[in-house]
ZAMARGU-4260 file (C-alpha; in steps of 0.2 Angstrom, whole numbers, plus 5000, padded with zeros to 4 digits):
<rodrens>
0) 5000/5000/5000 | 5006/5017/4995 | 4995/5026/5007 | 4993/5020/5025 | 4979/5031/5031
5) 4965/5043/5025 | 4975/5057/5031 | 4989/5053/5020 | 4977/5053/5005 | 4969/5069/5010
10) 4985/5078/5012 | 4993/5071/4996 | 4978/5077/4985 | 4974/5092/4996 | 4956/5087/4998
15) 4943/5097/5008 | 4934/5083/5016 | 4932/5075/5034 | 4947/5064/5038 | 4936/5051/5047
20) 4924/5048/5032 | 4931/5036/5019 | 4916/5038/5008 | 4918/5057/5006 | 4936/5054/5002
25) 4932/5041/4989 | 4919/5053/4982 | 4932/5067/4981 | 4945/5056/4972 | 4932/5050/4959
30) 4928/5068/4955 | 4947/5071/4952 | 4948/5055/4942 | 4933/5060/4931 | 4942/5077/4927
35) 4957/5068/4921 | 4949/5054/4911 | 4956/5053/4893 | 4938/5053/4886 | 4937/5071/4890
40) 4952/5077/4880 | 4954/5063/4867 | 4960/5045/4868 | 4976/5048/4876 | 4983/5059/4890
45) 4989/5077/4885 | 5004/5076/4896 | 5014/5063/4905 | 5011/5072/4922 | 4992/5070/4919
50) 4994/5051/4916 | 5005/5050/4932 | 4992/5059/4942 | 4978/5048/4935 | 4987/5033/4940
55) 4991/5040/4958 | 4972/5043/4960 | 4968/5025/4955 | 4981/5019/4967 | 4974/5030/4981
60) 4956/5023/4977 | 4963/5005/4978 | 4972/5009/4995 | 4956/5017/5001 | 4946/5002/4997
65) 4958/4992/5008 | 4957/5005/5022 | 4938/5005/5020 | 4936/4987/5021 | 4947/4987/5037
70) 4935/5000/5044 | 4919/4992/5037 | 4917/5007/5027 | 4904/5006/5012 | 4896/5018/4999
75) 4878/5021/5001 | 4866/5021/4986 | 4864/5039/4987 | 4883/5042/4986 | 4884/5030/4971
80) 4871/5041/4962 | 4881/5056/4967 | 4897/5048/4960 | 4889/5044/4943 | 4882/5062/4942
85) 4899/5069/4946 | 4907/5059/4932 | 4894/5064/4920 | 4895/5082/4924 | 4914/5082/4922
90) 4914/5073/4905 | 4900/5083/4898 | 4897/5102/4900 | 4883/5106/4913 | 4868/5117/4912
95) 4876/5129/4924 | 4891/5132/4912 | 4879/5134/4898 | 4869/5148/4908 | 4886/5156/4912
100) 4891/5157/4894 | 4874/5164/4889 | 4876/5177/4903 | 4894/5182/4897 | 4888/5183/4879
105) 4874/5195/4884 | 4885/5206/4895 | 4898/5207/4881 | 4884/5212/4868 | 4877/5225/4880
110) 4895/5232/4884 | 4897/5234/4865 | 4881/5243/4864 | 4886/5255/4878 | 4903/5258/4870
115) 4895/5262/4853 | 4883/5274/4861 | 4894/5284/4872 | 4912/5283/4864 | 4909/5294/4849
120) 4902/5308/4861 | 4916/5306/4873 | 4930/5306/4860 | 4921/5321/4850 | 4919/5332/4866
125) 4936/5328/4872 | 4944/5332/4856 | 4935/5349/4855 | 4940/5353/4873 | 4958/5348/4869
130) 4959/5360/4854 | 4952/5374/4865 | 4965/5371/4878 | 4978/5371/4865 | 4972/5388/4858
135) 4973/5395/4876 | 4991/5388/4880 | 4999/5392/4863 | 4989/5408/4859 | 5005/5418/4859
140) 5015/5406/4847 | 4999/5404/4836 | 4998/5423/4834 | 5015/5424/4826 | 5008/5413/4811
145) 4999/5423/4798 | 4985/5411/4796 | 4980/5413/4814 | 4983/5431/4816 | 4966/5438/4810
150) 4957/5424/4820 | 4966/5428/4837 | 4964/5446/4834 | 4946/5445/4835 | 4939/5455/4850
155) 4929/5441/4858 | 4940/5426/4852 | 4946/5421/4870 | 4928/5422/4877 | 4922/5411/4864
160) 4936/5398/4866 | 4932/5398/4885 | 4914/5396/4882 | 4917/5381/4870 | 4929/5374/4882
165) 4916/5375/4896 | 4902/5367/4886 | 4913/5353/4878 | 4921/5349/4895 | 4904/5348/4904
170) 4897/5337/4890 | 4913/5326/4891 | 4911/5323/4910 | 4892/5321/4909 | 4893/5308/4896
175) 4908/5299/4905 | 4897/5298/4920 | 4882/5292/4911 | 4893/5278/4903 | 4900/5272/4920
180) 4882/5272/4927 | 4876/5261/4912 | 4891/5250/4915 | 4886/5248/4933 | 4868/5245/4928
185) 4874/5232/4916 | 4882/5222/4930 | 4867/5225/4941 | 4855/5218/4928 | 4864/5201/4928
190) 4865/5200/4947 | 4853/5191/4959 | 4848/5207/4966 | 4844/5214/4949 | 4834/5199/4944
195) 4823/5200/4959 | 4821/5219/4959 | 4816/5218/4940 | 4803/5205/4945 | 4797/5217/4959
200) 4795/5231/4947 | 4785/5220/4935 | 4773/5214/4948 | 4771/5232/4954 | 4769/5241/4937
205) 4762/5228/4926 | 4755/5214/4936 | 4737/5209/4936 | 4730/5202/4953 | 4720/5186/4951
210) 4714/5176/4966 | 4730/5173/4977 | 4742/5177/4963 | 4748/5190/4951 | 4749/5187/4932
215) 4762/5196/4921 | 4768/5194/4903 | 4785/5191/4895 | 4783/5208/4887 | 4780/5216/4904
220) 4797/5209/4910 | 4806/5215/4894 | 4799/5233/4897 | 4805/5233/4915 | 4822/5228/4910
225) 4822/5243/4898 | 4817/5254/4913 | 4800/5257/4907 | 4784/5259/4917 | 4766/5262/4914
230) 4763/5280/4909 | 4754/5291/4921 | 4746/5308/4918 | 4759/5317/4928 | 4773/5308/4920
235) 4769/5312/4901 | 4781/5327/4900 | 4795/5317/4907 | 4791/5302/4895 | 4791/5314/4880
240) 4808/5322/4885 | 4815/5305/4888 | 4810/5298/4871 | 4815/5314/4862 | 4832/5318/4870
245) 4839/5301/4875 | 4855/5304/4884 | 4850/5320/4892 | 4836/5312/4901 | 4842/5295/4904
250) 4833/5285/4891 | 4837/5266/4891 | 4851/5261/4878 | 4845/5242/4880 | 4836/5239/4864
255) 4822/5226/4862 | 4833/5212/4856 | 4845/5212/4870 | 4831/5215/4883 | 4822/5200/4877
260) 4837/5189/4878 | 4840/5195/4896 | 4822/5192/4900 | 4822/5174/4894 | 4838/5171/4904
265) 4831/5178/4920 | 4813/5170/4918 | 4821/5153/4915 | 4832/5155/4931 | 4816/5161/4941
270) 4806/5145/4935 | 4821/5134/4940 | 4820/5142/4957 | 4802/5139/4958 | 4798/5157/4961
275) 4787/5159/4946 | 4778/5147/4934 | 4770/5148/4917 | 4752/5153/4918 | 4740/5142/4908
280) 4730/5153/4896 | 4727/5152/4878 | 4736/5167/4871 | 4749/5171/4858 | 4758/5180/4872
285) 4768/5171/4886 | 4761/5174/4903 | 4769/5169/4920 | 4761/5169/4938 | 4768/5172/4955
290) 4760/5169/4972 | 4756/5183/4984 | 4766/5174/4997 | 4782/5175/4987 | 4778/5193/4982
295) 4780/5199/5000 | 4798/5192/5000 | 4803/5202/4985 | 4816/5216/4988 | 4810/5234/4990
300) 4812/5244/4974 | 4815/5260/4983 | 4833/5255/4987 | 4837/5253/4968 | 4831/5270/4962
305) 4849/5273/4955 | 4846/5259/4942 | 4829/5265/4937
</rodrens>
């Protein structure tokens, strides 16, 4: 025997398990073995070190069987099921990995949208501000050039340059702040807090009460992701300005296609968590329901006004 005790095996492979439980040690070794199986990367090992580690783990499992029999240790039916599940998950990509890949793809797509929306404005206003600063700093040298002499000799030239510098600098800083805010909102949209706050917003703004539950549609969830709410009479002017002047009044840059993909991702996760379920109704639109008991557990939207 290469290993004389459970502690030797745990220390050698740096396992985070109970030293006195042989079954847990065996389960951890099988997980390591599954990750190194040749089937995962081809018919042979990629390196000699990988092959050696694979043989070491097999040897440890054999020694563990001897130690286990000496201690009357055995694997329960539930643990056998867990071992099979661990091997399956190690060989084939799991659903969680697929969800993470989808989330990463959506975040990258949204980041690209943010960049294309703000970068031209930031670069343009920054360039104008830089030119104005250049005129101010090098005005004496420029006045010596015949081309700039009439321009610099204009009575209000300095005042005009300072005014343009102020406007362009203000616009640069404002747009930069808006870009950072939308980048923070992007991260928040994909967080657990974001998911449940969006659900709370949907229930509050668009939900329809029916017996002991609230019904909402897929389209309602998309609207909430875009930061939209039902229009009220005292809000019509703000809605008009937001739709007309975009960046000045904080209109959402999340277009319908990205919002729909985020909605599908969140609704799928909420269904898996048994928070919501599809509402059985004959309609071309997809509806969901949530019980009143769960609605009371949703977060307070007032803490997240920064993102809405």
